C-alpha positions as CSV (number, residue, x, y, z in Angstrom):
1,X,296.7,142.1,279.8
2,X,300.5,141.8,280.0
3,X,301.2,144.1,282.6
4,X,298.7,142.4,285.3
5,X,295.9,144.7,284.6
6,X,292.2,144.0,284.8
7,X,290.0,146.1,282.0
8,X,286.5,146.0,282.6
9,X,284.5,145.0,279.5
10,X,281.1,146.5,279.1
11,X,280.0,146.6,275.1
12,X,281.6,145.5,271.6
13,X,282.5,149.2,271.8
14,X,284.9,148.5,274.5
15,X,286.4,145.0,272.7
16,X,287.3,147.1,270.0
17,X,289.4,149.4,272.2
18,X,291.0,147.2,274.3
19,X,291.5,144.9,271.7
20,X,292.9,141.3,271.3
21,X,294.4,141.8,274.8
22,X,290.9,141.7,276.3
23,X,290.0,138.5,274.8
24,X,292.9,136.5,275.1
25,X,292.9,137.8,278.7
26,X,289.1,136.2,279.2
27,X,290.5,133.2,277.3
28,X,293.1,132.3,279.8
29,X,290.7,133.0,282.4
30,X,288.0,130.7,281.1
31,X,290.9,128.4,280.6
32,X,291.9,128.5,284.3
33,X,288.2,127.9,285.8
34,X,287.5,125.1,283.7
35,X,291.1,123.4,284.5
36,X,290.0,124.3,288.1
37,X,286.8,122.6,287.5
38,X,288.0,119.6,286.3
39,X,290.8,119.3,289.2
40,X,288.0,120.1,291.6
41,X,285.6,117.4,290.0
42,X,288.4,114.8,290.0
43,X,289.7,115.6,293.7
44,X,285.8,114.7,294.8
45,X,285.4,111.4,292.6
46,X,288.5,110.3,294.5
47,X,287.2,111.3,298.1
48,X,290.0,113.4,298.5
49,X,290.5,117.1,300.8
50,X,292.2,119.5,299.4
51,X,294.9,119.3,302.1
52,X,295.6,115.8,300.7
53,X,295.5,116.4,297.2
54,X,298.2,118.9,298.3
55,X,300.2,116.5,300.0
56,X,299.9,113.7,297.4
57,X,301.2,116.8,294.2
58,X,303.8,118.4,296.8
59,X,301.9,121.3,297.2
60,X,300.1,123.4,299.7
61,X,296.3,123.3,300.1
62,X,296.0,126.8,299.4
63,X,297.6,126.4,295.6
64,X,295.1,123.6,295.4
65,X,292.2,126.2,296.5
66,X,293.2,128.8,294.3
67,X,293.4,126.7,291.3
68,X,290.2,124.9,291.6
69,X,288.7,128.6,292.0
70,X,290.3,129.3,288.7
71,X,292.9,132.0,290.7
72,X,295.7,130.1,290.0
73,X,297.2,128.9,286.4
74,X,299.7,126.0,287.4
75,X,303.4,125.4,286.2
76,X,303.5,122.1,283.6
77,X,305.5,120.6,286.5
78,X,302.4,121.2,288.9
79,X,300.2,120.2,286.6
80,X,302.3,116.7,285.6
81,X,302.2,116.0,289.7
82,X,298.1,116.8,289.9
83,X,297.5,114.2,287.0
84,X,299.8,111.9,288.8
85,X,297.9,112.8,292.2
86,X,294.8,112.6,290.9
87,X,295.7,109.3,288.6
88,X,294.9,110.9,285.6
89,X,296.8,112.3,282.6
90,X,297.4,115.6,280.9
91,X,296.0,115.8,277.6
92,X,296.7,118.3,275.0
93,X,295.4,119.3,271.9
94,X,295.6,122.3,269.3
95,X,292.8,123.2,266.9
96,X,292.5,125.5,264.2
97,X,291.5,129.2,265.0
98,X,290.5,129.6,261.2
């Protein structure tokens, strides 16, 4: 939710009660986990430790750890630095919701 609160969703009734905020929050968290997994997989493929990636990307090991755990969504400038450090590029796509 926009104010940082977490809502537990146990049923479709909860989704109706809390509406789109719950679904949007879930989608954001899901994408953060996907990003973290992708970074972790690429880092390991390159044989880098979290500390080595952090040094290459100009950030802290703690930030890399939180990102890989899906607990941190990086700003675009950090995402660009991570991509460069991982010898990769950032791709963005849009798809229709309807």
